[in-house]
C-alpha positions, 0 to 999 in steps of 0.5 A: 490492511497495510502490514508493516513487515520489511518497512525501512522507514516512513517519511511524513512531509506536511504542507501542500506538496502537489507540485512534487508528489502529484495531485493527491498530495495537496495536504501532505505526503506519507512516504512508506519505503520498503527495504531493498535486498542486499548482499548474497542470497539470504532469508529469515522467518519471524514468528510473533504472538500476543494478546487477544489470540494474535499471531503473525508469521512472516518470511523474507528472501533477498539479495542485492549487488551494485547492479541488481536487488530483489526482496520477496516477502510474505506475511500471515496475520491473525487476531481474535480481536475485541468486540467492535460494539461497546462491551459496556452494553453487553456486547461480548462477541469478538471481532477478529481480523485476518490478513495474508500479504505477498510482496516483491521489490526488485530492480536493476542498474543496466548502466551507471546512470539508469535504474529500473524498479518493479514493485508488486503487492497482493493481499487478502483480508477479512475483517469481522464487524458488528451491526448498527440499529437506530435507537440501539446503536452498535450491537453484536452481529455476524458481519464481515468484510472480505478484501482483495487488493493488488498493486503493481508499479514499474519505474525508471530513473535516468541521470544526465549531465553528471547528475545535474539533469534527472528524469523519473518515469513510472506507471502503477496500477491498483485493483481493490475489491470489497465484499460485505456479508451479513450472516454469511449472505452477500449484502454489498460489493465495491470495486475500485481500479486506478491506473497512474502515469507519472513523469518528473524531471529535475534540472540543477544549477549549482555554483559555489554559493548556492544550488537551484532546482527547476522541476517539471511534473506531469501526471495522469490518473484513470479511476473506475469505481463500482458499488452495489448494495440493496439500496443503490448502485454506483458506477463511475469513471 
């Protein structure tokens, strides 16, 4: 459900990186960096279209100086799609997808060595799917999954000792809800929440011959998950 609108770059770092990126980075890191606002107040509107009834409309409003920046984005993406179940077996019903996303990224630098940044994202998505039956496999069916997701993060960075001692502190929250429907009737629901606190400090020892860095990372995560269907109910913290 992640729309690529206004992404500046994507970094992929392989190997165990949990010491620098937290416990979720045992196998590697995919770091997605969105664009910052820059220059005087400006904006743009983008219209795109393609095969399978696909179209996307988006807008961006942004501005930025040495002391502040902000960027506000919105995207609507729709496609009629193709059949999830194999068309070779006679499944012709198209399974479409819809996504509406709003996002905000802003920050201030009240003093030269201190910065504060806020990131917000909210999306609603609807994915049409097909059914599955033993002995038959996937086949056309009137099923869909509706998703709502909200994300927020506030973080700050402080540099001391001429940039040789860096501090980063952040708090983020994620709330996701999925509802599955069959022929318009609710068949299952799942909800997930995550609250994360993170702190990192780096101390650099620099000489003419080499540079050494000592890093300390502290992290705490709180997660809640709830799932309910015809067959079972799961509730975990």
